[in-house]
N, C-alpha and C positions, 0 to 999 in steps of 0.2 A: 739264730734268733731264740730267745727264751720262749717257753711255752705260753706265759702270760702275755708277751708281746704278740704272739701269733694269734692268740684268742682275741685280743683287743684290736689288732689291725686287719683281720680277716674280713673281707667284704664280698658281696655278690657282685661280680664283675661282668659287665655286658659290653665292654669296649676293649678290644685287644690291638696290640701293634701287630706287625707282620713277623714277629719272632716265631721261629719254628721250635716247638717244644721237642726236646730230644727223647730218644727211647731211653736213655739213662734217667732222665727226669721222670719219665712215665713209671720206670722201674722203681724209683724211689717212692712215688706215689702208691704203687701197688704194694710195696713193702709196708707202708704206713697202714694200708687196709688190712693187710694180712695180720697185723698184731692187734687188731681191734678185738674186744671181748665179744663172746656169742654165747647164746644158750647151750649148756653143756659142751662148750667148745665145738659146736656143729660146724661153724664157719660156712653158712649157707650162701654167702655171696658169690657171685660170678661177675666178671667185668669184661666187656668187649672194648677193645681199643679200636676206634674207627679213624683211619687216616685217608682212605680213598675219598676223593672229593664227591664222586657219585653217590657214594653210600652215605656221606655226611649230608648231602642234599636230601636223600631219601628219609633219613632219620629226622632231619629238621622239618620236613614236610609233614611229619606226624604231629608236630607241635600245634596247639591251638592257633587259630589264625591271628589272634591279637597278642600272642606271647612275645614279649619284647626280646627274648633270648634267641629268636629266630636269626637276627642279624649277627650277633656275635658267634653263634654257631656256625654260620656260613663262613665267617672270618677266621675261625679257629683252625689251628694246624692238627688238632686231635680232639675227638669226643670220647669220653669215657661213659659207656652205657653200663649202668649199674643194674644188675639183675640178682635174683635170689631163687634159690631151690625152695619149693613150698612143702608144706606138711612135714617138716623136720624140726624146725625151731619151735619151741613151745610144745613139743610133743615128747611122750615116752611111751615105748611099746605100741606105737600107733594111736594113742589116745591123747587128745588135747589136755594139757596140764595147766592152761591159763584161761581165764575168761577172754582173752584177746586173741582171736583166731589167727591172726597174721603177725605173729611174734617175729617173723622173718624181717619185717619192717623195722623193728627196733634194732635188731642185729645189724642190718644193712645200714641203717642210720649212723650207727656208731662207726662203721667202716668208712662211710662217706664223709663224716666230720673229720676222721683221721686224714683223709685224702685232702680235705679243704684247708686244714690246719698245716699240713705238709706243703702243699702248694704255695700257701702264703710264705712259709719259711724258705722256700726255694725262689721267692720273687715272682710266682706265678699267680694267676687269678683263675677263678672259676665261679659258676653259678649253678645251683641246683635246679635242673628243669623238671617239673612234674606235671605241668599243664599240657597235656598231650594225649594222643590216642595210643595208649600203651600196647594194645593188642596189634594195631597196625605197625608199630615199631618192632615189636617181637617177630611179626611176620616178615618185615623187611630184613631182619637180621638172622632169620632162621633159628629163633630160640625155641627149643624143644618144650613139649608139654611138661608140666611139673616144675617149670621155671617161669618167673615173671620179670618182665622189664618194669623197674620202678622209677628210675630217674636218668637223666643224661646230664653229664658235666662237661661242658666245653671248656677247653684249656687254652691258656694263652698268657702273655705278658700284659698286664693292665696298661691302658694308654695313660690313665692318671690315677692318682691316690687321692681318695676323698674320705672326709669324716663319715662314720656310720650314722644310721638313724637313731633317733632318741630311743633310749631303753626305759622300760618300767623301773620305778624305785623298788628297792628290795621289799618295803612295807606292802607293796601291792601283791606279793606272791610268796612271801616267806612267813610261816606262822609257827607258833610254839605250841607243842602237844596236841591241839585241836585246830581244825580248819577254822580260819578266821580269827584266831587268837594272836594278838600283837607279840612280836617277837623283837621288842624294842632295843635289845642288846646289839642287833645288827645295824640299826638305823637311827 
């Protein structure tokens, strides 16, 4: 699949078949994460592959009660728990170098996007789960201090393919030179 196609076809998937995601496919996803850019190449991401049904259940129980990803997480053959080391990305010599204290979120976000695009390329689906009790999930998975659980990605083969939601027009978020200035050449 071409990158453009993966970008256009990737969807948040919450209904999976009973397909078992292989270790080889998971390795492909981890390779995609590995090549994501990061602050000063710090690569602060950590991923936990969860296959054990009881552990999947304990992770899913940390989701907010109304989170629609509960069902697909129970049905998935694997969860990828995206974690990050803190106080490294966005820092130099122990000092914050950016206004945004949690720069690890940006780095991890790029790794997670690589995973989502590669999953689509492999015919797999996922959804990024963030509405959860992150501390309870970290405790359930024995995540050490200095690391944060950020998101969970259930993996599987999508039951169906569907069109994506409406997207904003370019003129609603692309400007020329100054914020709010029309960049009419694009639209």
